[in-house]
N, CA and C of each residue as an Amber inpcrd file, in Angstrom:
protein
   594
  -0.2060000  27.3960000  34.7690000  -0.8670000  26.2590000  34.1350000
   0.1170000  25.5020000  33.2630000   0.2530000  24.2200000  33.4770000
   1.1780000  23.4530000  32.6480000   0.6720000  23.3210000  31.2330000
   1.5960000  23.2000000  30.2940000   1.2270000  23.0400000  28.8910000
   0.8060000  21.6040000  28.6320000   0.4370000  21.3050000  27.3780000
   0.0090000  19.9640000  27.0050000   1.1520000  18.9940000  26.8570000
   2.3480000  19.4200000  27.1610000   3.4930000  18.4990000  27.0800000
   4.4510000  18.7900000  28.2200000   4.9590000  17.7340000  28.8220000
   5.9510000  17.8920000  29.8860000   6.8260000  16.6490000  29.8500000
   8.1230000  16.8340000  29.6770000   9.0230000  15.6980000  29.6430000
   8.6980000  14.8030000  28.4650000   8.4990000  13.5130000  28.7290000
   8.2490000  12.5550000  27.6680000   6.7800000  12.2950000  27.4170000
   5.8720000  12.9930000  28.1280000   4.4450000  12.7490000  27.9520000
   3.7980000  13.9040000  27.2100000   2.7010000  13.6080000  26.5520000
   2.0290000  14.6540000  25.8060000   0.5690000  14.3090000  25.5880000
  -0.1930000  15.2780000  25.0750000  -1.5660000  15.0870000  24.6280000
  -2.4620000  14.3850000  25.6190000  -3.0630000  13.3020000  25.1610000
  -4.0630000  12.5650000  25.9280000  -3.5020000  12.0390000  27.2470000
  -2.2670000  11.5630000  27.2150000  -1.6340000  11.0260000  28.4270000
  -1.5150000  12.1040000  29.4980000  -1.0710000  13.2840000  29.0910000
  -0.9100000  14.4000000  30.0220000  -2.2660000  14.8820000  30.5290000
  -3.2420000  14.9250000  29.6330000  -4.5910000  15.3500000  30.0300000
  -5.1760000  14.3760000  31.0420000  -4.9010000  13.0760000  30.8600000
  -5.3800000  12.0780000  31.8140000  -4.7870000  12.2890000  33.1900000
  -3.5060000  12.6680000  33.2270000  -2.8510000  12.9590000  34.5000000
  -3.5270000  14.1430000  35.1830000  -3.7510000  15.2210000  34.4480000
  -4.3820000  16.4150000  35.0260000  -5.7910000  16.0990000  35.5290000
  -6.5350000  15.3050000  34.7700000  -7.8980000  14.9440000  35.1680000
  -7.8870000  14.1440000  36.4660000  -6.8670000  13.2760000  36.6260000
  -6.7490000  12.4930000  37.8560000  -6.4470000  13.3960000  39.0480000
  -5.6630000  14.4300000  38.8110000  -5.2930000  15.3280000  39.9070000
  -6.4740000  16.1630000  40.3830000  -7.3120000  16.6150000  39.4520000
  -8.5040000  17.3850000  39.8140000  -9.3780000  17.5510000  38.5820000
 -10.6740000  17.4990000  38.7690000 -11.5920000  17.6610000  37.6270000
 -11.5820000  19.0910000  37.1000000 -11.2220000  20.0380000  37.9610000
 -11.1060000  21.4300000  37.5290000  -9.7070000  21.6360000  36.9490000
  -9.6480000  22.0650000  35.7020000  -8.3650000  22.1670000  34.9860000
  -7.3820000  23.1120000  35.6860000  -7.8550000  24.2390000  36.1750000
  -6.9690000  25.2100000  36.8270000  -6.3860000  24.6300000  38.1100000
  -7.2370000  23.9950000  38.9300000  -6.7570000  23.3860000  40.1750000
  -5.8100000  22.2300000  39.8700000  -6.1110000  21.4730000  38.8140000
  -5.2410000  20.3600000  38.4240000  -3.8520000  20.8770000  38.0600000
  -3.8190000  21.9880000  37.3350000  -2.5340000  22.5850000  36.9550000
  -1.7430000  23.0220000  38.1730000  -2.4350000  23.6240000  39.1500000
  -1.7670000  24.0540000  40.3780000  -1.2340000  22.8540000  41.1560000
  -2.0380000  21.7960000  41.2630000  -1.6150000  20.5910000  41.9790000
  -0.4120000  19.9510000  41.2900000  -0.4570000  19.9530000  39.9670000
   0.6640000  19.3920000  39.1950000   1.9630000  20.1240000  39.5280000
   1.9150000  21.4430000  39.4990000   3.1290000  22.2360000  39.7630000
   3.6310000  22.0190000  41.1880000   2.7150000  21.9090000  42.1530000
   3.0980000  21.6760000  43.5520000   3.7590000  20.3050000  43.6860000
   3.1430000  19.2880000  43.0870000   3.6880000  17.9330000  43.1640000
   5.0700000  17.8950000  42.5250000   5.2300000  18.5450000  41.3840000
   6.5380000  18.5150000  40.7130000   7.6090000  19.1880000  41.5780000
   7.2720000  20.3420000  42.1680000   8.2450000  21.0280000  43.0410000
   8.6350000  20.1400000  44.2190000   7.6400000  19.4580000  44.8060000
   7.9220000  18.5890000  45.9530000   8.7670000  17.3870000  45.5340000
   8.5160000  16.8770000  44.3400000   9.3240000  15.7550000  43.8450000
  10.7780000  16.1850000  43.6470000  10.9680000  17.3770000  43.0830000
  12.3430000  17.8740000  42.8920000  13.0430000  17.9640000  44.2450000
  12.3500000  18.4900000  45.2670000  12.9470000  18.5890000  46.6030000
  13.2100000  17.2060000  47.1860000  12.2860000  16.2720000  46.9590000
  12.4620000  14.8980000  47.4290000  13.7860000  14.3280000  46.9210000
  14.0560000  14.5100000  45.6320000  15.2940000  13.9840000  45.0550000
  16.5170000  14.7870000  45.5140000  16.3740000  16.1010000  45.6150000
  17.5030000  16.9310000  46.0800000  17.9100000  16.5530000  47.4910000
  16.9380000  16.3720000  48.3720000  17.2260000  16.0360000  49.7740000
  17.9510000  14.7080000  49.8970000  17.7890000  13.8620000  48.8900000
  18.4370000  12.5530000  48.9210000  19.7170000  12.5320000  48.0940000
  20.2000000  13.7150000  47.7220000  21.4880000  13.8380000  47.0540000
  21.5080000  13.4700000  45.5890000  20.3420000  13.4080000  44.9510000
  20.3010000  13.0730000  43.5250000  20.8520000  14.2330000  42.7100000
  21.7520000  13.9210000  41.7830000  22.3940000  14.9660000  40.9840000
  21.4580000  15.5370000  39.9300000  20.4690000  14.7620000  39.5060000
  19.5730000  15.1830000  38.4330000  18.1390000  15.2400000  38.9420000
  17.9190000  16.0080000  40.0110000  16.6230000  16.0180000  40.6970000
  15.4570000  16.3690000  39.7650000  15.6100000  17.3960000  38.9550000
  14.5130000  17.8040000  38.0640000  14.2190000  16.7230000  37.0280000
  15.2680000  16.1110000  36.4900000  15.0670000  15.0380000  35.5100000
  14.3850000  13.8410000  36.1520000  14.7690000  13.5110000  37.3780000
  14.1570000  12.3820000  38.0690000  12.6960000  12.6790000  38.4130000
  12.4090000  13.9320000  38.7470000  11.0130000  14.3200000  39.0020000
  10.1820000  14.1420000  37.7310000  10.7160000  14.5720000  36.6080000
   9.9960000  14.4090000  35.3400000   9.8370000  12.9350000  34.9750000
  10.8620000  12.1500000  35.2610000  10.7650000  10.7100000  34.9790000
   9.6460000  10.0870000  35.8290000   9.5410000  10.5300000  37.0830000
   8.4810000  10.0420000  37.9680000   7.1070000  10.3950000  37.4140000
   6.9570000  11.6430000  36.9910000   5.6740000  12.0990000  36.4380000
   5.3300000  11.3130000  35.1760000   6.3180000  11.1070000  34.3260000
   6.0920000  10.3280000  33.0990000   5.5970000   8.9280000  33.4290000
   6.2520000   8.2900000  34.4020000   5.8830000   6.9150000  34.7280000
   4.4710000   6.8340000  35.3160000   4.1390000   7.7720000  36.1960000
   2.7870000   7.7950000  36.7640000   1.7630000   8.0190000  35.6610000
   2.0500000   8.9350000  34.7500000   1.1250000   9.2390000  33.6530000
   0.8630000   8.0120000  32.7840000   1.9330000   7.2840000  32.4750000
   1.7820000   6.0810000  31.6530000   1.0290000   4.9900000  32.3890000
   1.2670000   4.8630000  33.7160000   0.5270000   3.8900000  34.5190000
  -0.9640000   4.2300000  34.5210000  -1.2640000   5.5090000  34.6280000
  -2.6620000   5.9510000  34.5800000  -3.3000000   5.5690000  33.2500000
  -2.5880000   5.8450000  32.1720000  -3.1040000   5.5670000  30.8380000
  -3.3330000   4.0660000  30.6300000  -2.4530000   3.2470000  31.2110000
  -2.5630000   1.7920000  31.0650000  -3.5740000   1.1910000  32.0370000
  -4.1270000   2.0170000  32.9200000  -5.0930000   1.5130000  33.8980000
  -4.4520000   0.8640000  35.1030000  -3.1800000   1.1480000  35.3180000
  -2.4550000   0.5420000  36.4440000  -2.5730000   1.3140000  37.7350000
  -3.3630000   2.3750000  37.7640000  -3.5460000   3.1910000  38.9670000
  -5.0360000   3.2960000  39.2500000  -5.4250000   3.0170000  40.5010000
  -6.8320000   3.1850000  40.8730000  -7.1430000   4.6730000  40.9410000
  -8.2450000   5.0770000  40.3930000  -8.5940000   6.5090000  40.3470000
  -8.7700000   7.0960000  41.7430000  -9.1230000   6.2480000  42.7140000
  -9.3310000   6.7700000  44.0750000  -8.0220000   6.8570000  44.8560000
  -6.9390000   6.4010000  44.2540000  -5.6100000   6.4560000  44.8860000
  -5.2400000   7.9070000  45.1990000  -4.5570000   8.0970000  46.3370000
  -4.0850000   9.4350000  46.7080000  -2.9180000   9.8040000  45.7900000
  -3.0710000  10.8290000  44.9350000  -2.0040000  11.1560000  43.9750000
  -0.6500000  11.4150000  44.6220000  -0.6080000  12.2120000  45.6900000
   0.6810000  12.5420000  46.3130000   1.3820000  11.2950000  46.8110000
   0.6460000  10.4260000  47.5040000   1.2420000   9.1980000  48.0330000
   1.7290000   8.3080000  46.8910000   0.9530000   8.2390000  45.8310000
   1.3400000   7.4020000  44.6980000   2.6120000   7.9410000  44.0370000
   2.6740000   9.2580000  43.8490000   3.8660000   9.8720000  43.2600000
   5.1100000   9.5720000  44.0970000   4.9940000   9.6690000  45.4280000
   6.1570000   9.4180000  46.2830000   6.5800000   7.9530000  46.2250000
   5.6120000   7.0550000  46.1270000   5.9460000   5.6350000  45.9880000
   6.7410000   5.3800000  44.7220000   6.3060000   5.9740000  43.6210000
   7.0240000   5.8280000  42.3470000   8.3810000   6.5230000  42.4280000
   8.4260000   7.6820000  43.0870000   9.6870000   8.4320000  43.2200000
  10.7330000   7.6140000  43.9630000  10.3200000   6.8710000  44.9930000
  11.2780000   6.0270000  45.7240000  11.8770000   4.9750000  44.7960000
  11.0430000   4.3930000  43.9330000  11.5500000   3.4030000  42.9740000
  12.5010000   4.0430000  41.9700000  12.1420000   5.2390000  41.4950000
  12.9910000   5.9570000  40.5400000  14.3420000   6.2690000  41.1810000
  14.3310000   6.6490000  42.4600000  15.5710000   6.9680000  43.1580000
  16.4730000   5.7330000  43.2400000  15.8730000   4.5670000  43.5660000
  16.6540000   3.3280000  43.6210000  17.2480000   3.0040000  42.2520000
  16.4560000   3.1980000  41.2060000  16.9530000   2.9650000  39.8470000
  18.1120000   3.9000000  39.5310000  17.9890000   5.1580000  39.9570000
  19.0370000   6.1490000  39.7130000  20.3270000   5.7560000  40.4160000
  20.2160000   5.2850000  41.6640000  21.4030000   4.8330000  42.4000000
  22.0430000   3.6460000  41.6940000  21.2030000   2.7360000  41.1930000
  21.7310000   1.5660000  40.4820000  22.4510000   2.0000000  39.2020000
  21.8830000   2.9890000  38.5050000  22.5250000   3.5090000  37.2900000
  23.8660000   4.1490000  37.6300000  23.9030000   4.9080000  38.7360000
  25.1600000   5.5360000  39.1650000  26.2180000   4.4790000  39.4810000
  25.7740000   3.4100000  40.1610000  26.7130000   2.3340000  40.4990000
  27.2280000   1.6600000  39.2360000  26.3420000   1.4860000  38.2640000
  26.7490000   0.8580000  37.0060000  27.7730000   1.7330000  36.2700000
  27.5450000   3.0330000  36.2860000  28.5030000   3.9480000  35.6580000
  29.8470000   3.8920000  36.3700000  29.7990000   3.8330000  37.6990000
  31.0440000   3.7480000  38.4630000  31.8070000   2.4690000  38.1440000
  31.0710000   1.3500000  38.0410000  31.7200000   0.0840000  37.6950000
  32.3590000   0.1600000  36.3170000  31.6370000   0.8040000  35.3780000
  32.1680000   0.9270000  34.0170000  33.4810000   1.6890000  34.0260000
  33.5540000   2.7440000  34.8480000  34.7940000   3.5190000  34.9010000
  35.9050000   2.7240000  35.5750000  35.5590000   1.9690000  36.6350000
  36.5860000   1.1760000  37.3210000  37.1570000   0.1030000  36.4160000
  36.3300000  -0.3750000  35.4840000  36.8080000  -1.3900000  34.5540000
  37.7790000  -0.8140000  33.5220000  37.8710000   0.5100000  33.4710000
  38.7660000   1.1550000  32.5220000  40.1960000   0.6440000  32.7040000
  40.6160000   0.5080000  33.9270000  41.9410000  -0.0680000  34.1940000
  41.8430000  -0.9800000  35.3900000  42.7570000  -1.8900000  35.4880000
  42.7720000  -2.8150000  36.6250000  43.0270000  -2.0720000  37.9210000
  43.6470000  -0.9010000  37.8150000  43.9620000  -0.1310000  39.0220000
  42.7440000   0.5750000  39.5740000  41.6240000   0.5780000  38.8550000
  40.3950000   1.1650000  39.3740000  40.0920000   2.5260000  38.7950000
  39.2990000   3.2860000  39.5410000  38.8390000   4.5880000  39.0790000
  39.9650000   5.6100000  39.1660000  39.8230000   6.7690000  38.4950000
  40.8970000   7.7710000  38.5010000  41.3680000   8.1700000  39.8850000
  40.4700000   8.1710000  40.8740000  40.9030000   8.5590000  42.2120000
  41.8200000   7.5000000  42.8070000  41.7600000   6.2420000  42.2980000
  42.6080000   5.1720000  42.8050000  43.8710000   5.0040000  41.9620000
  43.9220000   5.6650000  40.8170000  45.0510000   5.4710000  39.9150000
  46.3530000   6.0420000  40.4770000  46.2530000   6.8470000  41.4870000
  47.4540000   7.4910000  42.0080000  48.2950000   6.5400000  42.8520000
  47.7710000   5.3400000  43.1980000  48.5590000   4.4390000  44.0290000
  48.5690000   3.0120000  43.4870000  48.9930000   2.8190000  42.2300000
  49.0410000   1.4580000  41.6870000  50.1920000   0.6740000  42.2990000
  50.0840000  -0.6630000  42.2680000  51.1530000  -1.5040000  42.8220000
  51.5930000  -2.5080000  41.7750000  52.8900000  -2.7820000  41.7380000
  53.4130000  -3.7860000  40.8290000  53.8020000  -3.2170000  39.4840000
  54.5880000  -4.0290000  38.7370000  55.1030000  -3.5760000  37.4390000
  53.9890000  -3.3190000  36.4340000  52.9990000  -4.2270000  36.4100000
  51.8920000  -4.0540000  35.4520000  51.0980000  -2.7950000  35.7600000
  50.8370000  -2.5750000  37.0400000  50.0880000  -1.3860000  37.4360000
  50.8790000  -0.1190000  37.1190000  52.1950000  -0.1920000  37.3070000
  53.0430000   0.9580000  36.9890000  52.9990000   1.2610000  35.4970000
  53.0340000   0.2050000  34.6930000  52.9400000   0.3720000  33.2400000
  51.5800000   0.9570000  32.8570000  50.5460000   0.4280000  33.4810000
  49.1840000   0.9160000  33.2030000  49.0670000   2.3920000  33.5720000
  49.6610000   2.7560000  34.7100000  49.6260000   4.1490000  35.1590000
  50.3590000   5.0500000  34.1750000  51.5150000   4.5850000  33.6820000
  52.2740000   5.3700000  32.7050000  51.4630000   5.5410000  31.4200000
  50.7890000   4.4770000  31.0060000  49.9470000   4.5540000  29.8000000
  48.7880000   5.5170000  30.0180000  48.1850000   5.4430000  31.2100000
  47.0790000   6.3560000  31.5160000  47.5470000   7.8060000  31.4440000
  48.6940000   8.0890000  32.0750000  49.2350000   9.4590000  32.0530000
  49.4790000   9.9140000  30.6170000  50.0400000   9.0230000  29.8200000
  50.3220000   9.3570000  28.4230000  49.0330000   9.6440000  27.6630000
  48.0150000   8.7790000  27.8710000  46.7400000   8.9450000  27.1560000
  46.0140000  10.2090000  27.6110000  46.0850000  10.4860000  28.9100000
  45.4610000  11.7140000  29.4090000  46.1320000  12.9520000  28.8090000
  47.4620000  12.8870000  28.6560000  48.1890000  14.0440000  28.1260000
  47.8280000  14.3240000  26.6660000  47.3120000  13.3070000  25.9650000
  46.9240000  13.4880000  24.5610000  45.5430000  14.1240000  24.4040000
  44.7860000  14.1240000  25.4910000  43.4550000  14.7390000  25.4230000
  43.5820000  16.2600000  25.3950000  42.5750000  16.8940000  24.8070000
  42.5130000  18.3600000  24.8850000  42.3660000  18.7470000  26.3550000
  42.9290000  19.8860000  26.7600000  42.8770000  20.2640000  28.1800000
  41.4720000  20.2350000  28.7760000  40.4660000  20.7200000  28.0290000
  39.1040000  20.7370000  28.5860000  38.5510000  19.3140000  28.7510000
  38.9140000  18.4020000  27.8290000  38.4760000  17.0050000  27.9460000
  39.1650000  16.3140000  29.1200000  40.4460000  16.5960000  29.2970000
  41.1940000  16.0150000  30.4150000  40.5930000  16.4830000  31.7440000
  40.2970000  17.7780000  31.8230000  39.6990000  18.3150000  33.0480000
  38.3360000  17.6830000  33.2910000  37.5430000  17.5140000  32.2280000
  36.2070000  16.9480000  32.3670000  36.2600000  15.5400000  32.9440000
  37.0930000  14.6690000  32.3530000  37.1140000  13.2700000  32.7880000
  37.6740000  13.1260000  34.1970000  38.6760000  13.9160000  34.5360000
  39.2490000  13.8340000  35.8780000  38.2910000  14.3970000  36.9300000
  37.6120000  15.4910000  36.5900000  36.6430000  16.0760000  37.5210000
  35.4530000  15.1540000  37.7090000  35.0080000  14.5180000  36.6290000
  33.8230000  13.6620000  36.6720000  33.9900000  12.5120000  37.6630000
  35.1970000  11.9580000  37.7760000  35.4140000  10.7970000  38.6290000
  36.1530000  11.1100000  39.9280000  36.3370000  12.3750000  40.2150000
  37.0790000  12.7640000  41.4160000  36.1710000  12.7260000  42.6500000
  36.7120000  12.2700000  43.7710000  36.0100000  12.3370000  45.0520000
  35.1570000  11.1220000  45.3550000  34.5570000  11.1510000  46.5640000
  33.6590000  10.0680000  46.9550000  32.2570000  10.3730000  46.4350000
  31.2690000   9.5450000  46.7990000  29.9230000   9.6670000  46.2220000
  29.3280000  11.0710000  46.3640000  29.3260000  11.5810000  47.5990000
  28.7430000  12.9040000  47.8210000  29.4940000  14.0040000  47.0850000
  30.8150000  13.9390000  47.1380000  31.6350000  14.9440000  46.4440000
  31.4300000  14.8710000  44.9400000  31.3130000  13.6350000  44.4140000
  31.1170000  13.4690000  42.9730000  29.8330000  14.1440000  42.5170000
  28.7680000  13.9550000  43.2890000  27.4770000  14.5370000  42.9150000
  27.6000000  16.0480000  42.7930000  28.1980000  16.6600000  43.8180000
  28.3220000  18.1230000  43.8010000  29.2590000  18.6030000  42.7000000
  30.3840000  17.8980000  42.5070000  31.3300000  18.3500000  41.4810000
  30.7430000  18.1610000  40.0830000  29.9580000  17.1070000  39.8960000
  29.3330000  16.8940000  38.5860000  28.2620000  17.9410000  38.3070000
  27.4990000  18.2830000  39.3450000  26.5070000  19.3640000  39.1850000
  27.2090000  20.6620000  38.7720000  28.2880000  20.9750000  39.4850000
  29.0300000  22.2120000  39.2020000  29.6330000  22.1700000  37.8010000
  30.1410000  21.0090000  37.4180000  30.7450000  20.8580000  36.0910000
  29.7030000  21.0360000  34.9990000  28.5380000  20.4070000  35.1710000
  27.4590000  20.5450000  34.1790000  27.0030000  22.0010000  34.0820000
  26.9130000  22.6740000  35.2320000  26.5100000  24.0850000  35.2290000
  27.5430000  24.9430000  34.5180000  28.8300000  24.6670000  34.7810000
  29.9040000  25.4280000  34.1450000  29.9030000  25.2440000  32.6330000
  29.5840000  24.0040000  32.1950000  29.5510000  23.7240000  30.7550000
  28.1970000  24.0670000  30.1280000  27.2270000  24.4200000  30.9750000
  25.8640000  24.7610000  30.5240000  25.2290000  23.6110000  29.7320000
  25.3650000  22.3850000  30.2950000  24.7590000  21.2150000  29.6690000
  24.0100000  20.4210000  30.7400000  22.9880000  19.6260000  30.3390000
  22.2980000  18.7880000  31.3230000  23.2060000  17.6720000  31.8190000
  22.8540000  17.0900000  32.9670000  23.6560000  16.0310000  33.5550000
  23.7830000  14.8320000  32.6200000  22.7190000  14.5130000  31.8950000
  22.7710000  13.3670000  30.9850000  23.8130000  13.6020000  29.8840000
  23.8580000  14.8170000  29.3620000  24.8480000  15.1460000  28.3270000
  26.2640000  15.0620000  28.9000000  26.4120000  15.4570000  30.1630000
  27.7200000  15.3540000  30.8080000  28.1400000  13.8890000  30.9110000
  27.2000000  13.0170000  31.3040000  27.5160000  11.5930000  31.3930000
  27.9240000  11.0480000  30.0250000  27.1930000  11.4400000  28.9670000
  27.5100000  10.9600000  27.6170000  28.9250000  11.3780000  27.2270000
  29.2780000  12.6430000  27.4940000  30.6340000  13.1170000  27.1670000
  31.6930000  12.3300000  27.9380000  31.4420000  12.1320000  29.2340000
  32.4320000  11.4220000  30.0430000  32.5370000   9.9650000  29.6010000
  31.4210000   9.3800000  29.2230000  31.4280000   7.9860000  28.7590000
  32.2530000   7.8570000  27.4740000  32.0690000   8.7920000  26.5550000
  32.8510000   8.7590000  25.3070000  34.3370000   8.9300000  25.5850000
  34.6590000   9.8360000  26.4880000  36.0620000  10.0400000  26.8420000
  36.6450000   8.7890000  27.4990000  35.8610000   8.1540000  28.3740000
  36.3160000   6.9350000  29.0270000  36.6200000   5.8480000  27.9940000
  35.7290000   5.6970000  27.0070000  35.9490000   4.6960000  25.9620000
  37.2190000   5.0100000  25.1580000  37.4190000   6.2900000  24.8580000
  38.6220000   6.6870000  24.1150000  39.8740000   6.4010000  24.9400000
  39.8270000   6.7000000  26.2350000  40.9650000   6.4180000  27.1120000
  41.2320000   4.9200000  27.1960000  40.1480000   4.1450000  27.3250000
  40.2960000   2.6980000  27.4060000  41.0090000   2.1500000  26.1700000
  40.5950000   2.6140000  25.0110000  41.2060000   2.1660000  23.7640000
  42.6840000   2.5640000  23.7080000  42.9680000   3.8070000  24.0880000
  44.3390000   4.3130000  24.0830000  45.2140000   3.5060000  25.0420000
  44.7090000   3.2090000  26.2320000  45.4840000   2.4640000  27.2280000
  45.7640000   1.0490000  26.7360000  44.7470000   0.4210000  26.1400000
  44.9460000  -0.9480000  25.6320000  46.0190000  -0.9750000  24.5280000
  45.9690000   0.0090000  23.6440000  47.0050000   0.1070000  22.5830000
  48.3800000   0.3080000  23.1970000  48.4520000   1.1670000  24.1660000
  49.7160000   1.4610000  24.8430000  50.2690000   0.2140000  25.5120000
  49.4170000  -0.5420000  26.1920000  49.8670000  -1.7630000  26.8850000
  50.3360000  -2.8310000  25.8890000  49.6580000  -2.9000000  24.7390000
  50.0780000  -3.8670000  23.7160000  51.4650000  -3.5400000  23.1920000
  51.7420000  -2.2410000  23.0350000  53.0620000  -1.8150000  22.5400000
  54.1400000  -1.9500000  23.6150000  53.7090000  -1.9630000  24.8750000
  54.6600000  -2.1540000  25.9590000  55.3130000  -0.8810000  26.4350000
  54.9150000   0.2700000  25.8800000  55.4610000   1.5370000  26.3840000
  54.4930000   2.6640000  26.0710000  54.4930000   3.7110000  26.9040000
  53.5850000   4.8490000  26.6800000  53.9630000   5.6090000  25.4250000
């Protein structure tokens, strides 16, 4: 039986969700758990790195729509959840793309996987500055930022999952750490380029 709180929803909102799933509280709890497990699998099958978080985000959004009266009570709950899950997945992909763009903007040479083949004097200088700035990071921070951006889309998802598991932190916390490191690297590289030498 689920508790009165799950993810970002609580109290009356959560109770409204359970009531929509089934008038019998015990059956509603069972249906809730089944739907959540299926949502997690839905996101996993589509390569989402944060499947459980995305499932909870889906449940939160459906619950709030119910509370606001945006869902017809006769609507099929499973079908409605999957419709919302598809939208959440698209949003997640857009967020991933935005994060990737942010990292590519770190240097003109692109993301860390592209930094190994810069062209021209400016790119060579930028690469030297990047190497210098990376060498100033603590070894665990250097490993984190390089691992976070290594590989293509599918490889990144798996390596980030493994990295988060190794660090025993959620994926969102991993993104926050990598974002802070990226900002620190960006600042260091800009200072280095202004001085004209690493």
